[in-house]
N, CA, C and O atoms as CSV, one atom per row, in Angstrom:
chain,resi,resn,atom,element,x,y,z
A,1,MET,N,N,-17.981,-15.935,48.904
A,1,MET,CA,C,-17.197,-16.769,47.940
A,1,MET,C,C,-18.104,-16.804,46.732
A,1,MET,O,O,-19.320,-16.805,46.922
A,2,SER,N,N,-17.652,-16.831,45.597
A,2,SER,CA,C,-18.214,-16.977,44.382
A,2,SER,C,C,-17.913,-18.089,43.768
A,2,SER,O,O,-16.786,-18.582,43.818
A,3,SER,N,N,-19.065,-18.682,43.017
A,3,SER,CA,C,-18.963,-19.897,42.262
A,3,SER,C,C,-18.320,-19.637,40.911
A,3,SER,O,O,-18.401,-18.478,40.504
A,4,GLY,N,N,-17.707,-20.509,40.166
A,4,GLY,CA,C,-17.270,-20.402,38.879
A,4,GLY,C,C,-18.228,-19.761,37.885
A,4,GLY,O,O,-17.827,-19.168,36.884
A,5,SER,N,N,-19.281,-19.880,38.146
A,5,SER,CA,C,-20.473,-19.395,37.197
A,5,SER,C,C,-20.591,-17.871,36.842
A,5,SER,O,O,-21.284,-17.447,35.916
A,6,ASP,N,N,-19.855,-17.118,37.661
A,6,ASP,CA,C,-19.862,-15.616,37.751
A,6,ASP,C,C,-19.148,-15.059,36.481
A,6,ASP,O,O,-19.336,-13.888,36.151
A,7,LYS,N,N,-18.365,-15.850,35.795
A,7,LYS,CA,C,-17.485,-15.458,34.710
A,7,LYS,C,C,-18.324,-14.720,33.605
A,7,LYS,O,O,-19.375,-15.198,33.179
A,8,THR,N,N,-17.818,-13.568,33.180
A,8,THR,CA,C,-18.184,-12.905,31.943
A,8,THR,C,C,-17.956,-13.641,30.700
A,8,THR,O,O,-16.839,-14.087,30.437
A,9,PRO,N,N,-19.087,-13.809,29.823
A,9,PRO,CA,C,-18.435,-14.550,28.479
A,9,PRO,C,C,-17.641,-13.939,27.607
A,9,PRO,O,O,-17.894,-12.781,27.276
A,10,THR,N,N,-16.551,-14.617,27.093
A,10,THR,CA,C,-15.753,-13.949,26.137
A,10,THR,C,C,-16.276,-13.779,24.892
A,10,THR,O,O,-16.720,-14.780,24.329
A,11,PRO,N,N,-16.328,-12.483,24.218
A,11,PRO,CA,C,-16.764,-12.416,22.908
A,11,PRO,C,C,-16.124,-13.187,21.751
A,11,PRO,O,O,-14.897,-13.188,21.651
A,12,SER,N,N,-16.806,-13.772,20.968
A,12,SER,CA,C,-16.187,-14.418,19.813
A,12,SER,C,C,-15.943,-13.537,18.775
A,12,SER,O,O,-16.704,-12.635,18.426
A,13,VAL,N,N,-14.790,-13.832,18.249
A,13,VAL,CA,C,-14.283,-13.029,16.991
A,13,VAL,C,C,-14.332,-13.725,15.659
A,13,VAL,O,O,-13.920,-13.249,14.601
A,14,ALA,N,N,-14.899,-14.937,15.834
A,14,ALA,CA,C,-14.692,-15.963,14.717
A,14,ALA,C,C,-15.452,-15.152,13.342
A,14,ALA,O,O,-14.963,-15.138,12.212
A,15,ASN,N,N,-16.512,-14.618,13.666
A,15,ASN,CA,C,-17.299,-13.999,12.600
A,15,ASN,C,C,-16.951,-12.719,12.131
A,15,ASN,O,O,-17.802,-12.199,11.409
A,16,VAL,N,N,-15.979,-12.103,12.337
A,16,VAL,CA,C,-15.391,-10.895,11.987
A,16,VAL,C,C,-14.845,-11.041,10.567
A,16,VAL,O,O,-13.994,-11.909,10.372
A,17,SER,N,N,-15.209,-10.361,9.678
A,17,SER,CA,C,-14.595,-10.367,8.160
A,17,SER,C,C,-13.416,-9.299,8.174
A,17,SER,O,O,-13.365,-8.271,8.849
A,18,TYR,N,N,-12.564,-9.742,7.348
A,18,TYR,CA,C,-11.346,-8.885,7.062
A,18,TYR,C,C,-11.077,-8.986,5.602
A,18,TYR,O,O,-11.124,-9.994,4.897
A,19,THR,N,N,-10.788,-7.766,5.276
A,19,THR,CA,C,-10.460,-7.544,3.718
A,19,THR,C,C,-9.022,-6.988,3.793
A,19,THR,O,O,-8.784,-6.076,4.585
A,20,ALA,N,N,-8.086,-7.477,3.032
A,20,ALA,CA,C,-6.780,-7.178,3.105
A,20,ALA,C,C,-6.610,-5.839,2.378
A,20,ALA,O,O,-7.280,-5.552,1.386
A,21,PRO,N,N,-5.805,-5.138,2.846
A,21,PRO,CA,C,-5.779,-3.683,2.127
A,21,PRO,C,C,-4.946,-3.800,0.679
A,21,PRO,O,O,-4.011,-4.561,0.431
A,22,THR,N,N,-5.526,-2.889,-0.130
A,22,THR,CA,C,-4.864,-2.907,-1.443
A,22,THR,C,C,-4.508,-1.390,-1.671
A,22,THR,O,O,-5.098,-0.498,-1.062
A,23,TYR,N,N,-3.492,-1.149,-2.599
A,23,TYR,CA,C,-3.276,0.382,-2.804
A,23,TYR,C,C,-4.461,0.915,-3.510
A,23,TYR,O,O,-5.145,0.217,-4.259
A,24,ARG,N,N,-4.679,2.076,-3.277
A,24,ARG,CA,C,-5.773,2.967,-3.881
A,24,ARG,C,C,-5.551,3.322,-5.342
A,24,ARG,O,O,-6.369,3.110,-6.237
A,25,GLU,N,N,-4.388,3.872,-5.483
A,25,GLU,CA,C,-3.996,4.249,-6.946
A,25,GLU,C,C,-3.254,3.061,-7.644
A,25,GLU,O,O,-2.413,2.332,-7.118
A,26,ASP,N,N,-3.672,3.010,-8.787
A,26,ASP,CA,C,-2.847,2.048,-9.950
A,26,ASP,C,C,-1.448,2.968,-10.242
A,26,ASP,O,O,-1.499,4.089,-10.750
A,27,PRO,N,N,-0.464,2.442,-9.921
A,27,PRO,CA,C,0.658,3.175,-10.216
A,27,PRO,C,C,0.955,3.362,-11.704
A,27,PRO,O,O,2.039,3.856,-12.012
A,28,VAL,N,N,0.113,3.022,-12.618
A,28,VAL,CA,C,0.326,3.151,-13.903
A,28,VAL,C,C,-0.836,3.638,-14.879
A,28,VAL,O,O,-0.937,3.429,-16.088
A,29,ASP,N,N,-1.749,4.394,-13.970
A,29,ASP,CA,C,-2.971,4.825,-14.783
A,29,ASP,C,C,-2.749,6.035,-15.278
A,29,ASP,O,O,-1.731,6.613,-14.898
A,30,THR,N,N,-3.616,6.676,-16.206
A,30,THR,CA,C,-3.428,7.879,-16.733
A,30,THR,C,C,-3.057,9.103,-16.037
A,30,THR,O,O,-2.223,9.888,-16.488
A,31,GLU,N,N,-3.809,9.298,-14.702
A,31,GLU,CA,C,-3.517,10.172,-13.896
A,31,GLU,C,C,-2.349,10.335,-13.295
A,31,GLU,O,O,-1.805,11.434,-13.186
A,32,VAL,N,N,-1.855,9.204,-12.841
A,32,VAL,CA,C,-0.398,9.064,-12.303
A,32,VAL,C,C,0.587,9.366,-13.479
A,32,VAL,O,O,1.560,10.063,-13.191
A,33,LYS,N,N,0.479,9.003,-14.557
A,33,LYS,CA,C,1.280,9.321,-15.638
A,33,LYS,C,C,1.238,10.828,-15.921
A,33,LYS,O,O,2.243,11.410,-16.329
A,34,ARG,N,N,0.127,11.431,-15.716
A,34,ARG,CA,C,0.190,12.853,-16.014
A,34,ARG,C,C,0.952,13.514,-14.883
A,34,ARG,O,O,1.807,14.367,-15.121
A,35,LYS,N,N,0.651,13.128,-13.670
A,35,LYS,CA,C,1.369,13.861,-12.553
A,35,LYS,C,C,2.878,13.688,-12.760
A,35,LYS,O,O,3.677,14.613,-12.614
A,36,PHE,N,N,3.264,12.247,-13.162
A,36,PHE,CA,C,4.708,11.960,-13.327
A,36,PHE,C,C,5.418,12.858,-14.381
A,36,PHE,O,O,6.552,13.307,-14.210
A,37,ARG,N,N,4.681,13.075,-15.450
A,37,ARG,CA,C,5.155,13.941,-16.579
A,37,ARG,C,C,5.312,15.372,-16.236
A,37,ARG,O,O,6.231,16.024,-16.732
A,38,GLY,N,N,4.342,15.967,-15.294
A,38,GLY,CA,C,4.137,17.260,-15.054
A,38,GLY,C,C,5.079,17.800,-13.969
A,38,GLY,O,O,5.123,18.996,-13.678
A,39,LYS,N,N,5.970,16.679,-13.278
A,39,LYS,CA,C,6.645,17.010,-12.120
A,39,LYS,C,C,8.013,17.780,-12.654
A,39,LYS,O,O,8.417,17.553,-13.795
A,40,GLY,N,N,8.566,18.513,-11.956
A,40,GLY,CA,C,9.851,19.140,-12.291
A,40,GLY,C,C,10.969,18.038,-12.249
A,40,GLY,O,O,10.820,17.036,-11.549
A,41,ALA,N,N,12.068,18.236,-12.995
A,41,ALA,CA,C,13.233,17.373,-13.060
A,41,ALA,C,C,13.840,16.987,-11.692
A,41,ALA,O,O,14.280,15.864,-11.448
A,42,SER,N,N,13.823,17.999,-10.841
A,42,SER,CA,C,14.184,17.640,-9.482
A,42,SER,C,C,13.339,17.209,-8.404
A,42,SER,O,O,13.656,16.965,-7.239
A,43,GLU,N,N,12.237,17.152,-8.952
A,43,GLU,CA,C,10.916,16.770,-7.701
A,43,GLU,C,C,10.979,15.082,-7.871
A,43,GLU,O,O,11.172,14.385,-8.867
A,44,TYR,N,N,10.761,14.781,-6.620
A,44,TYR,CA,C,10.447,13.295,-6.580
A,44,TYR,C,C,8.890,12.954,-6.545
A,44,TYR,O,O,8.174,13.564,-5.751
A,45,TYR,N,N,8.393,12.057,-7.334
A,45,TYR,CA,C,7.051,11.656,-7.214
A,45,TYR,C,C,6.981,10.061,-7.164
A,45,TYR,O,O,7.448,9.376,-8.074
A,46,ASP,N,N,6.339,9.494,-5.984
A,46,ASP,CA,C,6.086,8.170,-5.843
A,46,ASP,C,C,4.633,8.007,-5.912
A,46,ASP,O,O,3.873,8.577,-5.128
A,47,PRO,N,N,4.195,7.122,-6.979
A,47,PRO,CA,C,2.821,6.925,-7.089
A,47,PRO,C,C,2.382,5.914,-6.010
A,47,PRO,O,O,1.177,5.703,-5.872
A,48,CYS,N,N,3.314,5.257,-5.213
A,48,CYS,CA,C,2.897,4.320,-4.248
A,48,CYS,C,C,2.866,4.836,-2.859
A,48,CYS,O,O,2.821,4.107,-1.868
A,49,GLN,N,N,2.897,6.367,-2.835
A,49,GLN,CA,C,3.076,6.948,-1.441
A,49,GLN,C,C,1.814,6.679,-0.583
A,49,GLN,O,O,1.931,6.730,0.641
A,50,ASP,N,N,0.543,6.379,-1.180
A,50,ASP,CA,C,-0.441,6.145,-0.313
A,50,ASP,C,C,-0.367,4.783,0.316
A,50,ASP,O,O,-0.918,4.617,1.404
A,51,ALA,N,N,0.278,3.776,-0.283
A,51,ALA,CA,C,0.199,2.452,0.220
A,51,ALA,C,C,1.504,2.739,1.295
A,51,ALA,O,O,1.436,2.170,2.385
A,52,ALA,N,N,2.490,3.463,1.062
A,52,ALA,CA,C,3.507,3.667,1.983
A,52,ALA,C,C,3.050,4.357,3.435
A,52,ALA,O,O,3.480,4.024,4.540
A,53,THR,N,N,2.231,5.231,3.201
A,53,THR,CA,C,1.672,5.888,4.350
A,53,THR,C,C,0.633,5.166,5.053
A,53,THR,O,O,0.518,5.379,6.259
A,54,ARG,N,N,-0.177,4.306,4.456
A,54,ARG,CA,C,-1.040,3.302,5.246
A,54,ARG,C,C,-0.186,2.256,6.015
A,54,ARG,O,O,-0.599,1.838,7.097
A,55,SER,N,N,1.026,1.806,5.480
A,55,SER,CA,C,1.739,0.929,6.183
A,55,SER,C,C,2.481,1.521,7.451
A,55,SER,O,O,2.542,0.870,8.494
A,56,ILE,N,N,3.037,2.767,7.325
A,56,ILE,CA,C,3.382,3.652,8.492
A,56,ILE,C,C,2.392,3.823,9.534
A,56,ILE,O,O,2.680,3.743,10.728
A,57,GLN,N,N,1.069,4.091,9.035
A,57,GLN,CA,C,0.112,4.540,9.957
A,57,GLN,C,C,-0.341,3.085,10.706
A,57,GLN,O,O,-0.879,3.138,11.812
A,58,CYS,N,N,-0.116,1.907,10.103
A,58,CYS,CA,C,-0.316,0.601,10.724
A,58,CYS,C,C,0.397,0.501,11.730
A,58,CYS,O,O,-0.061,0.402,12.868
A,59,LEU,N,N,1.601,0.514,11.448
A,59,LEU,CA,C,2.970,0.437,12.528
A,59,LEU,C,C,2.512,1.253,13.831
A,59,LEU,O,O,2.445,0.781,14.966
A,60,ASN,N,N,2.229,2.492,13.475
A,60,ASN,CA,C,1.733,3.475,14.656
A,60,ASN,C,C,0.702,3.027,15.544
A,60,ASN,O,O,0.739,3.089,16.772
A,61,ARG,N,N,-0.299,2.532,14.772
A,61,ARG,CA,C,-1.596,1.989,15.506
A,61,ARG,C,C,-1.171,0.598,16.223
A,61,ARG,O,O,-1.756,0.265,17.254
A,62,ASN,N,N,-0.328,-0.068,15.765
A,62,ASN,CA,C,-0.011,-1.409,16.412
A,62,ASN,C,C,1.310,-1.410,17.174
A,62,ASN,O,O,1.955,-2.435,17.393
A,63,PHE,N,N,1.639,-0.279,17.532
A,63,PHE,CA,C,2.944,-0.081,18.351
A,63,PHE,C,C,4.136,-0.892,17.800
A,63,PHE,O,O,4.826,-1.606,18.528
A,64,GLY,N,N,4.334,-0.747,16.521
A,64,GLY,CA,C,5.552,-1.190,15.824
A,64,GLY,C,C,5.553,-2.554,15.402
A,64,GLY,O,O,6.550,-3.081,14.909
A,65,ASP,N,N,4.204,-3.284,15.626
A,65,ASP,CA,C,4.413,-4.697,15.479
A,65,ASP,C,C,4.211,-5.085,14.049
A,65,ASP,O,O,3.063,-5.110,13.605
A,66,ARG,N,N,5.306,-5.412,13.238
A,66,ARG,CA,C,5.347,-5.665,11.955
A,66,ARG,C,C,4.476,-6.809,11.300
A,66,ARG,O,O,4.084,-6.845,10.134
A,67,GLU,N,N,4.239,-7.812,12.382
A,67,GLU,CA,C,3.356,-8.759,11.796
A,67,GLU,C,C,1.906,-8.463,11.518
A,67,GLU,O,O,1.210,-8.998,10.655
A,68,MET,N,N,1.548,-7.514,12.396
A,68,MET,CA,C,0.070,-7.004,12.173
A,68,MET,C,C,-0.121,-6.144,10.887
A,68,MET,O,O,-1.229,-5.883,10.420
A,69,CYS,N,N,1.124,-5.709,10.332
A,69,CYS,CA,C,0.977,-4.899,9.021
A,69,CYS,C,C,1.387,-5.617,7.978
A,69,CYS,O,O,1.553,-4.967,6.946
A,70,SER,N,N,1.614,-6.836,7.928
A,70,SER,CA,C,2.371,-7.597,6.641
A,70,SER,C,C,1.362,-7.342,5.636
A,70,SER,O,O,1.921,-7.087,4.570
A,71,ASP,N,N,0.292,-7.313,5.557
A,71,ASP,CA,C,-0.676,-7.000,4.236
A,71,ASP,C,C,-0.457,-5.623,3.711
A,71,ASP,O,O,-0.468,-5.375,2.506
A,72,TYR,N,N,-0.250,-4.693,4.682
A,72,TYR,CA,C,-0.102,-3.223,4.039
A,72,TYR,C,C,1.402,-3.420,3.526
A,72,TYR,O,O,1.615,-2.781,2.496
A,73,PHE,N,N,2.329,-4.042,3.930
A,73,PHE,CA,C,3.926,-3.897,3.313
A,73,PHE,C,C,3.662,-4.673,2.126
A,73,PHE,O,O,4.327,-4.326,1.149
A,74,GLN,N,N,2.803,-5.707,1.946
A,74,GLN,CA,C,2.846,-6.622,0.748
A,74,GLN,C,C,1.955,-5.591,-0.322
A,74,GLN,O,O,2.257,-5.646,-1.514
A,75,ALA,N,N,0.974,-4.752,0.071
A,75,ALA,CA,C,0.462,-3.925,-0.909
A,75,ALA,C,C,1.288,-2.825,-1.373
A,75,ALA,O,O,1.060,-2.295,-2.461
A,76,TYR,N,N,2.281,-2.431,-0.576
A,76,TYR,CA,C,3.291,-1.370,-0.996
A,76,TYR,C,C,4.333,-1.993,-2.018
A,76,TYR,O,O,4.691,-1.380,-3.023
A,77,ARG,N,N,4.830,-3.362,-1.656
A,77,ARG,CA,C,5.517,-4.072,-2.567
A,77,ARG,C,C,4.912,-4.443,-3.811
A,77,ARG,O,O,5.589,-4.583,-4.829
A,78,ASP,N,N,3.865,-4.584,-3.785
A,78,ASP,CA,C,2.946,-5.142,-5.236
A,78,ASP,C,C,3.007,-3.648,-6.012
A,78,ASP,O,O,3.481,-3.582,-7.146
A,79,CYS,N,N,2.572,-2.639,-5.427
A,79,CYS,CA,C,2.438,-1.400,-6.081
A,79,CYS,C,C,3.940,-0.979,-6.477
A,79,CYS,O,O,4.078,-0.644,-7.654
A,80,LYS,N,N,4.889,-0.955,-5.799
A,80,LYS,CA,C,6.210,-0.617,-6.315
A,80,LYS,C,C,6.654,-1.578,-7.372
A,80,LYS,O,O,7.253,-1.074,-8.322
A,81,LYS,N,N,6.467,-2.882,-7.375
A,81,LYS,CA,C,6.930,-3.805,-8.287
A,81,LYS,C,C,6.223,-3.351,-9.684
A,81,LYS,O,O,6.897,-3.272,-10.711
A,82,LYS,N,N,4.998,-3.094,-9.669
A,82,LYS,CA,C,4.258,-2.766,-10.777
A,82,LYS,C,C,4.834,-1.375,-11.490
A,82,LYS,O,O,4.999,-1.222,-12.700
A,83,TRP,N,N,5.072,-0.502,-10.553
A,83,TRP,CA,C,5.532,0.638,-11.094
A,83,TRP,C,C,6.890,0.477,-11.685
A,83,TRP,O,O,7.111,0.969,-12.791
A,84,ILE,N,N,7.766,-0.136,-11.075
A,84,ILE,CA,C,9.124,-0.359,-11.707
A,84,ILE,C,C,9.101,-1.232,-12.958
A,84,ILE,O,O,9.905,-1.020,-13.866
A,85,GLU,N,N,8.314,-2.079,-13.015
A,85,GLU,CA,C,8.214,-2.940,-14.132
A,85,GLU,C,C,7.574,-2.271,-15.396
A,85,GLU,O,O,7.748,-2.693,-16.539
A,86,GLU,N,N,6.878,-1.271,-15.093
A,86,GLU,CA,C,6.196,-0.184,-16.077
A,86,GLU,C,C,7.181,0.646,-16.555
A,86,GLU,O,O,7.118,0.980,-17.738
A,87,ARG,N,N,8.153,1.075,-15.807
A,87,ARG,CA,C,9.185,2.058,-16.137
A,87,ARG,C,C,10.225,1.374,-17.146
A,87,ARG,O,O,10.653,1.935,-18.155
A,88,LYS,N,N,10.577,0.050,-16.719
A,88,LYS,CA,C,11.442,-0.733,-17.409
A,88,LYS,C,C,10.971,-0.915,-18.792
A,88,LYS,O,O,11.678,-0.633,-19.759
A,89,GLU,N,N,9.784,-1.383,-18.886
A,89,GLU,CA,C,9.036,-1.535,-20.261
A,89,GLU,C,C,9.080,-0.286,-21.174
A,89,GLU,O,O,9.297,-0.318,-22.386
A,90,ASP,N,N,8.841,0.835,-20.421
A,90,ASP,CA,C,8.787,2.165,-21.245
A,90,ASP,C,C,10.331,2.434,-21.808
A,90,ASP,O,O,10.522,2.817,-22.962
A,91,ARG,N,N,11.361,2.201,-20.910
A,91,ARG,CA,C,12.594,2.380,-21.222
A,91,ARG,C,C,13.020,1.737,-22.478
A,91,ARG,O,O,13.586,2.336,-23.393
A,92,LYS,N,N,12.639,0.152,-22.471
A,92,LYS,CA,C,12.812,-0.626,-23.455
A,92,LYS,C,C,12.241,-0.127,-24.878
A,92,LYS,O,O,12.841,-0.168,-25.953
A,93,LYS,N,N,11.123,0.285,-24.667
A,93,LYS,CA,C,10.193,0.746,-25.916
A,93,LYS,C,C,10.492,2.117,-26.462
A,93,LYS,O,O,10.261,2.493,-27.612
A,94,GLY,N,N,11.075,2.866,-25.416
A,94,GLY,CA,C,11.337,4.313,-25.857
A,94,GLY,C,C,9.911,5.107,-25.905
A,94,GLY,O,O,9.686,6.060,-26.651
A,95,THR,N,N,8.963,4.527,-24.948
A,95,THR,CA,C,7.573,5.058,-24.960
A,95,THR,C,C,7.280,5.563,-23.709
A,95,THR,O,O,8.223,5.579,-22.917
A,96,GLY,N,N,6.106,6.022,-23.292
A,96,GLY,CA,C,5.431,6.151,-22.155
A,96,GLY,C,C,6.158,7.162,-21.320
A,96,GLY,O,O,6.658,8.074,-21.978
A,97,PHE,N,N,6.337,7.212,-19.995
A,97,PHE,CA,C,7.057,8.079,-19.118
A,97,PHE,C,C,8.312,8.651,-19.749
A,97,PHE,O,O,8.483,9.866,-19.654
A,98,PHE,N,N,9.143,7.961,-20.338
A,98,PHE,CA,C,10.397,8.153,-20.741
A,98,PHE,C,C,10.644,8.596,-22.111
A,98,PHE,O,O,11.798,8.827,-22.471
A,99,ALA,N,N,9.576,8.742,-22.962
A,99,ALA,CA,C,9.684,9.055,-24.291
A,99,ALA,C,C,10.370,10.521,-24.409
A,99,ALA,O,O,10.030,11.475,-23.709
A,100,ARG,N,N,11.370,10.560,-25.383
A,100,ARG,CA,C,11.964,11.652,-25.637
A,100,ARG,C,C,10.968,12.620,-26.311
A,100,ARG,O,O,10.391,12.173,-27.303
A,101,SER,N,N,10.684,13.854,-25.930
A,101,SER,CA,C,9.911,14.845,-26.713
A,101,SER,C,C,10.658,15.561,-27.722
A,101,SER,O,O,10.098,16.405,-28.422
């Protein structure tokens, strides 16, 4: 018979640091604008594809647990929001991505 003192101590996770993911590319930086302007008319270009890929990879790693990947989803939404806002402003001004050449 064993006494209750044979238990293996449970490791503490309180000291683990965590940094929320952010998207790597700024959806409105000059390199992204260059790629967007250089694409063909029928080609699709998503400057937030990196954030989208990371969120899918997170889901795969965590067996579809969306709660575990909420930071990745938020990073994608932030990227997409910034991209859409920039496009709307450019349309209003008639400059940037959508300027007529």
